[in-house]
C-alpha positions in Angstrom: 36.8 298.9 176.0 39.1 301.4 174.2 39.4 301.6 170.3 42.8 300.7 170.7 41.9 297.7 173.1 39.4 296.6 170.3 42.0 296.6 167.7 44.4 294.9 169.7 42.0 292.1 170.5 41.1 291.8 167.0 44.7 291.7 165.9 45.2 288.9 168.5 42.4 286.9 167.5 43.5 287.0 163.9 47.0 286.1 164.7 46.0 283.0 167.1 43.5 281.5 164.6 40.7 282.2 166.9 37.2 282.3 166.3 37.2 286.1 164.8 36.8 285.3 160.9 35.7 288.7 159.7 38.8 289.3 157.8 38.7 286.7 155.3 39.9 286.6 151.8 37.7 287.3 149.0 35.5 284.2 148.0 37.1 282.5 151.3 34.0 282.3 153.4 34.4 280.8 156.9 32.3 277.9 158.2 31.9 279.8 161.4 29.6 282.7 161.8 30.9 286.3 161.1 30.6 287.6 164.7 33.0 290.2 166.3 31.2 289.8 169.7 31.1 286.8 172.0 27.8 284.8 172.5 25.9 285.6 175.7 25.0 283.1 178.2 21.2 282.2 178.2 20.9 283.6 181.7 22.6 286.9 180.7 20.6 287.5 177.5 18.6 290.5 177.3 14.5 289.6 177.4 12.8 290.8 174.4 9.3 292.3 175.3 6.7 290.1 173.9 4.6 293.2 173.1 7.2 294.3 170.4 6.3 291.0 168.5 4.4 291.4 165.5 1.9 288.4 166.1 1.4 289.5 169.6 0.6 293.1 168.4 -1.9 292.0 166.0 -3.5 289.6 168.4 -3.9 292.6 170.9 -5.2 294.7 168.2 -2.3 296.9 167.9 -1.7 296.5 164.4 -4.3 295.2 161.6 -4.0 291.9 160.2 -3.7 292.4 156.3 -2.2 290.4 153.4 1.3 290.9 152.6 2.9 291.3 149.1 6.4 290.2 149.2 7.8 292.0 146.3 11.4 290.5 146.6 13.1 289.4 143.5 12.7 285.7 143.1 13.4 285.4 139.3 15.3 287.2 136.7 13.4 289.4 134.2 12.6 288.3 130.4 15.5 288.5 128.4 18.0 289.3 131.1 20.0 286.0 130.6 20.3 286.7 126.9 21.9 290.2 128.0 24.2 288.6 130.4 25.4 286.0 127.9 26.1 288.7 125.4 28.1 290.8 127.8 30.0 287.9 128.9 30.8 287.0 125.4 33.3 289.8 125.4 36.4 289.3 126.7 37.2 292.9 127.7 34.0 293.4 129.4 34.3 290.1 131.5 37.9 291.5 132.6 36.3 294.7 133.6 33.6 293.1 135.5 36.2 290.8 137.4 38.3 293.5 138.5 35.0 295.3 140.1 34.0 291.9 141.6 30.8 292.2 139.9 31.2 289.1 137.8 30.0 286.4 139.8 27.1 288.1 141.4 25.8 288.9 137.6 26.3 285.3 136.6 24.3 284.2 139.4 21.3 287.0 138.6 21.0 285.2 135.3 20.0 281.8 136.9 18.2 283.3 139.7 15.1 280.8 140.4 13.7 281.1 143.8 10.3 279.8 144.7 8.3 281.9 147.2 6.7 280.1 150.2 4.2 282.8 151.4 3.1 280.7 154.3 6.6 280.5 155.7 7.1 284.1 154.9 4.1 285.0 157.0 5.3 282.7 159.9 8.8 284.6 159.8 7.3 288.0 159.6 4.8 287.1 162.8 7.9 286.7 164.7 9.5 289.7 163.9 10.3 292.2 167.1 10.4 296.0 166.4 12.6 296.5 169.4 15.5 294.3 168.3 15.0 294.0 164.6 15.3 290.3 164.9 13.0 287.3 164.4 12.3 285.6 167.8 12.3 281.9 168.0 11.9 279.4 171.0 15.5 279.1 170.9 16.5 282.9 170.6 16.6 285.6 168.0 18.2 286.1 164.9 18.3 287.6 161.5 20.0 287.7 158.0 23.9 288.4 158.4 26.8 289.9 156.4 27.7 286.1 155.9 24.5 285.2 154.3 24.8 288.3 151.8 28.3 286.6 151.1 27.3 283.2 150.7 24.0 283.9 148.7 25.1 286.6 146.5 29.1 286.4 146.6 29.3 290.1 147.4 32.1 291.2 149.2 31.7 292.2 152.7 34.8 294.4 153.0 36.2 297.5 151.2 35.7 301.3 151.2 32.8 303.1 149.6 33.1 302.5 145.7 31.4 305.7 144.7 30.4 308.8 146.5 27.7 310.6 144.7 28.6 314.0 146.4 32.2 313.8 145.0 32.3 312.4 141.7 35.1 313.0 139.3 34.4 315.2 136.0 34.3 312.1 134.1 32.1 310.1 136.3 29.8 313.4 136.4 29.4 313.2 132.5 28.8 309.5 132.8 25.9 310.1 135.3 24.5 312.9 133.1 24.4 310.8 130.0 22.8 307.9 131.9 20.1 310.4 133.0 19.5 311.8 129.4 19.3 307.8 128.6 16.4 307.3 131.0 14.5 310.0 129.4 15.1 308.8 125.8 14.6 305.0 126.6 10.8 305.7 127.0 10.6 306.0 123.4 11.7 302.1 123.0 8.5 300.0 123.7 8.6 296.4 122.1 7.9 296.1 118.3 6.5 292.5 119.1 3.0 291.7 120.4 2.2 288.9 122.9 2.5 286.5 120.1 6.2 287.4 118.7 4.4 289.1 115.6 6.0 292.6 114.7 3.8 295.4 115.2 4.0 299.1 114.5 6.4 301.1 117.2 4.1 302.0 119.9 3.9 305.6 121.6 6.4 306.6 124.1 5.9 305.3 127.7 7.0 305.3 131.1 10.8 304.0 131.3 11.1 300.7 133.1 13.5 297.7 133.0 11.8 296.4 129.6 12.3 299.9 128.2 15.8 300.4 129.5 16.9 296.6 128.2 15.6 297.3 124.8 17.4 300.7 124.7 20.7 299.4 125.6 20.6 295.8 124.4 17.7 294.5 122.1 14.1 294.2 121.4 13.2 290.5 121.7 10.0 288.6 121.1 8.2 287.4 124.4 9.5 284.1 125.8 8.1 280.9 124.3 6.9 282.5 121.0 8.1 281.9 117.5 8.0 284.8 115.1 6.7 283.8 111.8 9.1 283.0 109.0 10.8 285.8 107.2 10.2 288.1 110.0 12.7 289.9 112.2 13.5 288.1 115.3 15.1 290.9 117.2 15.9 294.6 116.8 19.3 296.1 118.0 18.9 298.9 120.8 20.4 302.4 120.2 23.2 301.8 122.6 24.0 298.4 121.6 27.5 299.2 120.4 28.1 302.4 122.2 30.5 303.2 124.9 27.6 303.5 127.1 26.4 299.9 126.8 28.4 298.4 129.8 27.3 301.5 132.1 23.8 300.7 131.2 24.0 296.9 131.7 25.3 297.7 135.2 22.6 300.2 136.0 20.0 297.5 135.1 21.6 295.1 137.2 21.8 297.2 140.3 18.5 298.7 140.1 16.6 295.1 139.5 18.6 293.0 141.8 20.5 295.2 144.2 18.1 298.1 144.7 14.3 297.8 144.4 13.8 300.9 142.0 13.6 301.5 138.5 16.8 302.8 136.7 
């Protein structure tokens, strides 16, 4: 079918209330699967070679059986909810986040708590097909969809690319350069609290991580569950707490921890 034919069919399906539900308004998630192609009949479906499924490949000795460490984020990091609460207490910042469609995902990230079940994860991984990039079950194959992303993370599945790193405006280029310098400077901001919540001498510079980044842009807080002694400081404000770069540093932390598995 030609490109024009596909566009015409999509338009007709949309006007006639058909099953095509990819073009939905923001936050209006259809109960039907987001699918642009009709479901194939069982006798017409392509056969997935058993040799492509991970479990059979391990049983044949093609792939060694080893322990799998699932590093996907399942809980929000220490003091992230404090930072989110601080940012959302500012109406101007809330307006900015709402306009960028990041407000609800950020709110959800502060309450993230998913219990991992490694046994079930191992079972799912064992049914992975390298040929189709789907999980193979007795009733067919499948995998995560854009609708799953929309439901779980409230991330929009529509729209154009927000930022093109190769064609930044002069203002955006300056912002990126300032964030790069902040990455270098943040490594000087180790925690002033020990494991019991007692203030100690500032530690030596370390490698920039999420903890260093949070202390640089937000606050240095004692470990969760500890109670600092009476008369001792309970928090230290970061260097960028009241600066114009504060929101940018906040978003970089959120993106790098929850969306892109990499340090800022």
